[in-house]
Every structure is written in C-alpha cells, then in structure tokens.
C-alpha positions, 0 to 999 in steps of 0.5 A: 173683799174680806178686809172690807167686810171686816172694816164694815163690822168694826164700824157697825160694832163701834157705832153700837158701842157709841150709841149705848154710851150716848144713851147712858150719858143722856139718861144721866144728863136728864135725871135731874130734870125728870126728878124735878118734873116728878116723872113716875116712869123713873121707878120702872125705868131700866136706865135708873137704879134706886139706892135710897128711898126718901119718902116711904112708909116705915119699914120699907126696904130697897131690894137691888135688881127688883123693879117693883114687888107687891107685898101683902099688908097686914090688916091691923085694926086700931081702936080710935082714941077719944080726944077731949077738950081741956077741962080747966082751960076755957077757950074761945072758938077763935083766937084773935091775934093782935100786933 
C-alpha cells in the first residue's frame, strides 16, 4: 500500500513539473504574437521579463524584479520660444511641385 501511495505522489509531482514546463514553453512561444498585437498585459505579466526599453523618455531605467513603479516627475516650466518667419525670403503659402 505504501508503494502505491509513493508512486501516486511521484506521478502528481511529475505532472506538476510537466505543467510548469508547458506553461513556460507556451509563454515563450506566444511572446512574438503578443508583441505584434501590442498586448498591454506584457508589462505586468509574471511570465515575461523586460530587459531593454526601446521607446521610453530620456533617462528611463529598467529596474530588475520590479513590475512597475511610479516616480514623481519634476514640474519644469519652460518659456515658449517665439518663431518668426524668415525676413529675406518671401514665400507663398503653398508651394507647387511640378514634374
């Protein structure tokens, strides 16, 4: 009877290990599709790890093992720059392009 319980536990543990392996493999297999679909859950997903940020504001940093953290932004007011038209070059409002 004890041997039967032991084999039952071995089968259960083997099944759990196989399930975890399959879940990891499936996550890796569908990663390209999720990126193509712009899946926003990739950021919070525990199955993915962000190592490179391709589109982020200057100064952004990837912190390992942190899903997401809010950082206060400094309020920097910049004076608007005035834009003037060139003085010496009169130009029409529409430029015609001819072949």
